[in-house]
Backbone bond lengths (Angstrom), bond angles and torsions (degrees), N, CA, C in turn:
res aa  C-N    CA-C-N  psi(-1)  N-CA   C-N-CA  omega(-1)  CA-C   N-CA-C  phi
1 X - - - 1.489 - - 1.562 108.81 -
2 X 1.383 115.61 135.17 1.399 117.22 173.40 1.616 112.56 98.45
3 X 1.171 119.91 -14.32 1.494 125.25 -174.70 1.496 101.86 -86.24
4 X 1.351 114.99 147.25 1.436 118.07 175.04 1.346 116.55 -72.12
5 X 1.371 122.20 -20.59 1.443 125.46 172.34 1.488 115.06 -82.09
6 X 1.268 119.33 -11.88 1.444 124.16 -174.15 1.703 103.16 -70.38
7 X 1.287 111.85 127.39 1.587 112.20 173.12 1.378 110.95 -65.04
8 X 1.467 114.77 152.94 1.408 121.59 177.87 1.582 115.53 -62.84
9 X 1.335 119.58 138.45 1.395 114.49 179.60 1.490 113.68 -83.21
10 X 1.392 114.42 152.42 1.407 118.93 -169.63 1.561 108.44 -135.41
11 X 1.329 115.55 -178.88 1.522 114.75 178.09 1.445 118.12 -67.98
12 X 1.399 114.88 -9.01 1.384 122.22 -172.19 1.705 108.40 -95.44
13 X 1.291 112.32 3.26 1.498 119.52 -167.61 1.501 108.93 -110.58
14 X 1.324 118.39 161.24 1.433 128.69 -175.08 1.631 104.97 -119.86
15 X 1.268 117.62 122.36 1.422 114.28 178.16 1.622 105.73 -106.94
16 X 1.254 118.89 125.18 1.425 119.84 170.16 1.411 116.97 -103.14
17 X 1.334 117.00 129.67 1.472 125.01 -172.66 1.454 106.95 -117.05
18 X 1.374 123.44 133.79 1.390 124.61 171.48 1.435 110.29 -118.95
19 X 1.238 119.13 118.96 1.540 124.82 -179.61 1.614 109.54 -148.27
20 X 1.329 111.53 111.76 1.404 112.75 -175.69 1.654 110.97 -62.45
21 X 1.318 111.71 -32.44 1.615 113.49 -178.08 1.515 111.53 -88.28
22 X 1.436 113.28 -24.96 1.476 110.91 -175.94 1.489 108.19 81.27
23 X 1.266 122.24 0.20 1.459 123.22 178.80 1.565 111.97 -125.99
24 X 1.316 121.99 14.79 1.461 116.46 178.22 1.488 114.76 -65.46
25 X 1.331 114.29 117.99 1.446 125.56 -169.99 1.478 117.26 -47.31
26 X 1.229 114.86 -48.31 1.475 124.41 178.72 1.603 111.93 -58.86
27 X 1.351 110.25 -41.79 1.558 118.82 -174.36 1.557 103.96 -77.67
28 X 1.299 121.97 -36.69 1.524 120.31 173.35 1.458 111.34 -63.62
29 X 1.317 122.85 -33.70 1.465 121.86 176.35 1.415 114.33 -68.80
30 X 1.421 116.50 -40.99 1.470 120.69 174.71 1.463 112.31 -67.38
31 X 1.208 121.97 -40.70 1.478 127.45 174.04 1.515 111.67 -56.09
32 X 1.281 119.64 -46.60 1.453 121.87 175.54 1.478 114.42 -58.64
33 X 1.399 112.55 -49.06 1.408 116.55 176.44 1.594 114.09 -57.29
34 X 1.389 110.71 -53.32 1.452 118.33 -176.18 1.546 109.66 -58.36
35 X 1.376 120.29 -36.03 1.439 123.10 -179.13 1.635 105.15 -59.54
36 X 1.103 118.99 -39.76 1.526 119.46 176.77 1.449 119.83 -56.16
37 X 1.498 112.46 -23.76 1.465 117.93 179.98 1.510 109.29 -91.59
38 X 1.425 120.17 0.75 1.422 122.41 -179.49 1.536 111.96 61.18
39 X 1.251 122.54 31.47 1.426 128.75 171.90 1.446 103.12 -80.12
40 X 1.312 115.74 170.29 1.517 129.28 177.61 1.590 103.26 -88.50
41 X 1.253 116.92 130.49 1.379 117.88 177.70 1.645 112.78 -118.55
42 X 1.184 112.34 116.03 1.550 114.62 179.36 1.477 112.13 -105.85
43 X 1.333 118.18 146.33 1.447 124.96 -167.35 1.576 105.08 -128.77
44 X 1.411 118.23 126.42 1.474 121.95 170.34 1.585 96.55 -107.03
45 X 1.417 119.73 122.35 1.448 120.29 176.18 1.418 110.21 -150.19
46 X 1.340 116.93 167.70 1.487 122.58 172.51 1.521 112.02 -94.06
47 X 1.295 110.47 -7.00 1.522 115.73 -178.65 1.584 113.86 -128.62
48 X 1.345 114.70 141.87 1.473 114.14 -168.06 1.499 109.43 -96.47
49 X 1.327 123.76 -43.21 1.356 127.42 -176.80 1.587 109.56 -92.36
50 X 1.262 117.54 92.60 1.530 117.35 -175.66 1.484 108.55 -144.03
51 X 1.299 113.86 173.75 1.445 118.52 179.52 1.534 112.28 -59.90
52 X 1.469 111.64 -47.26 1.484 114.17 173.12 1.382 122.48 -57.69
53 X 1.359 118.49 -31.80 1.416 125.52 179.64 1.447 113.80 -62.39
54 X 1.406 118.46 -29.52 1.448 121.42 179.12 1.441 117.01 -67.00
55 X 1.356 112.63 -9.28 1.655 117.66 -177.26 1.488 107.34 -110.08
56 X 1.421 119.33 -10.17 1.429 117.97 -168.91 1.581 114.94 -94.78
57 X 1.293 115.58 145.66 1.384 117.08 175.68 1.614 118.18 -91.60
58 X 1.435 109.58 -12.10 1.495 117.43 -179.68 1.447 99.26 -148.49
59 X 1.406 114.73 136.71 1.572 118.63 175.72 1.584 103.44 -128.31
60 X 1.290 117.26 126.23 1.485 124.51 177.98 1.430 102.94 -97.79
61 X 1.363 123.41 97.01 1.394 123.19 177.41 1.546 119.33 -77.83
62 X 1.271 114.85 116.60 1.538 119.68 171.02 1.461 108.79 -103.91
63 X 1.321 115.92 126.08 1.477 113.78 177.04 1.532 107.95 154.13
64 X 1.359 107.36 -175.08 1.368 133.92 6.14 1.434 111.34 -81.37
65 X 1.330 114.16 147.57 1.468 122.77 -175.34 1.621 109.33 -101.79
66 X 1.276 118.53 23.14 1.543 122.45 -178.85 1.534 106.17 -77.90
67 X 1.310 107.75 162.33 1.481 113.12 -179.17 1.427 110.35 -90.82
68 X 1.397 107.05 122.92 1.538 116.41 161.89 1.520 106.13 -133.39
69 X 1.206 114.57 173.72 1.517 121.29 -164.75 1.560 110.16 -87.89
70 X 1.278 124.16 76.55 1.344 134.68 177.43 1.444 113.55 -137.62
71 X 1.252 122.00 162.66 1.432 127.61 -174.52 1.492 114.92 -63.44
72 X 1.328 112.58 -26.55 1.553 113.14 179.33 1.532 107.53 -65.52
73 X 1.204 121.66 -24.76 1.525 123.35 -179.31 1.559 114.89 -74.97
74 X 1.399 118.32 -4.78 1.362 118.01 170.91 1.484 111.76 -69.05
75 X 1.239 120.97 -16.57 1.496 122.42 176.12 1.626 108.26 -78.46
76 X 1.379 120.09 114.06 1.331 117.65 -171.61 1.516 114.45 -73.67
77 X 1.329 113.22 173.23 1.584 123.43 -179.59 1.538 112.02 36.93
78 X 1.335 114.25 -128.09 1.473 119.11 -173.83 1.494 109.85 -99.06
79 X 1.311 119.68 18.95 1.369 119.69 174.29 1.514 121.75 -53.32
80 X 1.376 115.02 -44.11 1.419 117.23 175.27 1.486 116.85 -55.27
81 X 1.515 111.33 -48.79 1.399 117.72 -178.89 1.708 110.37 -60.67
82 X 1.385 110.73 -42.15 1.471 114.54 179.29 1.538 112.93 -62.03
83 X 1.327 118.37 -44.70 1.389 120.71 -179.71 1.508 113.42 -65.76
84 X 1.331 115.98 -34.39 1.499 124.86 176.75 1.535 106.47 -60.44
85 X 1.396 112.91 -44.97 1.477 114.20 -170.77 1.595 108.70 -75.32
86 X 1.375 114.73 -28.47 1.557 118.78 170.00 1.465 107.96 -57.40
87 X 1.218 119.82 -50.63 1.423 122.31 -174.22 1.429 115.71 -66.25
88 X 1.328 118.95 -39.02 1.359 128.38 172.09 1.603 113.45 -58.21
89 X 1.236 108.67 -51.91 1.572 117.58 -174.58 1.558 108.31 -70.53
90 X 1.319 125.97 -41.05 1.387 131.47 173.66 1.575 111.22 -56.11
91 X 1.316 113.10 -50.86 1.440 122.60 177.16 1.503 111.34 -57.65
92 X 1.423 114.84 -42.38 1.531 119.96 -178.08 1.584 105.73 -66.06
93 X 1.298 119.56 -39.25 1.495 119.30 179.41 1.532 111.09 -68.94
94 X 1.327 117.70 -42.72 1.302 116.87 175.24 1.543 113.88 -60.06
95 X 1.251 121.80 -43.10 1.605 122.95 172.44 1.456 112.95 -61.00
96 X 1.341 115.25 -37.85 1.538 114.25 179.23 1.596 109.85 -68.47
97 X 1.290 114.14 -34.43 1.483 115.12 178.78 1.535 113.19 -67.04
98 X 1.406 110.72 -30.08 1.536 113.86 175.67 1.403 114.99 -76.74
99 X 1.305 120.87 -33.43 1.516 120.80 175.09 1.364 121.71 -95.00
100 X 1.374 119.66 2.42 1.376 119.66 175.70 1.527 108.43 -134.07
101 X 1.327 111.94 168.03 1.489 116.96 -175.38 1.557 114.04 -76.81
102 X 1.358 120.82 -3.54 1.356 125.04 -173.31 1.601 110.17 -68.21
103 X 1.363 112.53 127.69 1.452 111.05 179.75 1.548 108.65 -105.03
104 X 1.224 114.94 166.52 1.550 124.45 173.91 1.540 112.03 -46.92
105 X 1.424 113.51 -50.54 1.456 119.86 176.61 1.465 113.01 -57.30
106 X 1.338 120.91 -42.13 1.504 122.24 170.80 1.406 113.01 -56.74
107 X 1.437 115.80 -48.62 1.525 115.77 -174.66 1.532 108.57 -61.18
108 X 1.429 113.23 -40.51 1.485 115.99 -176.63 1.463 113.34 -60.60
109 X 1.413 118.50 -30.94 1.377 122.72 -176.54 1.551 112.98 -74.79
110 X 1.368 112.59 -12.07 1.487 115.91 172.10 1.420 113.93 -101.88
111 X 1.361 121.56 -6.61 1.466 123.75 -172.57 1.594 102.24 -77.28
112 X 1.346 108.18 161.20 1.428 125.45 177.69 1.548 105.13 -60.83
113 X 1.409 114.00 138.49 1.688 110.52 179.21 1.529 101.89 -123.59
114 X 1.318 126.02 14.41 1.473 129.76 170.19 1.483 110.08 -123.18
115 X 1.391 111.19 76.82 1.390 113.73 177.17 1.496 114.15 -117.40
């Protein structure tokens, strides 16, 4: 999103937004604009009732991320949320590869090559 080479979003697209707080200003702005295109908006968040959630068709709730005294809280800041998102997204890719004919080689051909 936001790159000049990114094709315009349409009503046939899905926008995935990841925001632990559900209040990230830049993501709220993008969701507002995307909502006008009638695309489907999916949110991964640690909070359910947020500004972003008002624009979303589906919310994948991760949480709660509050501090209690257990080992999981040894991961500082938003690391636990970010690692959980990584596992969810990687698992989703694996499942899509299983149920569609798209191969890893084909995905690589669509991947950015100037990083």
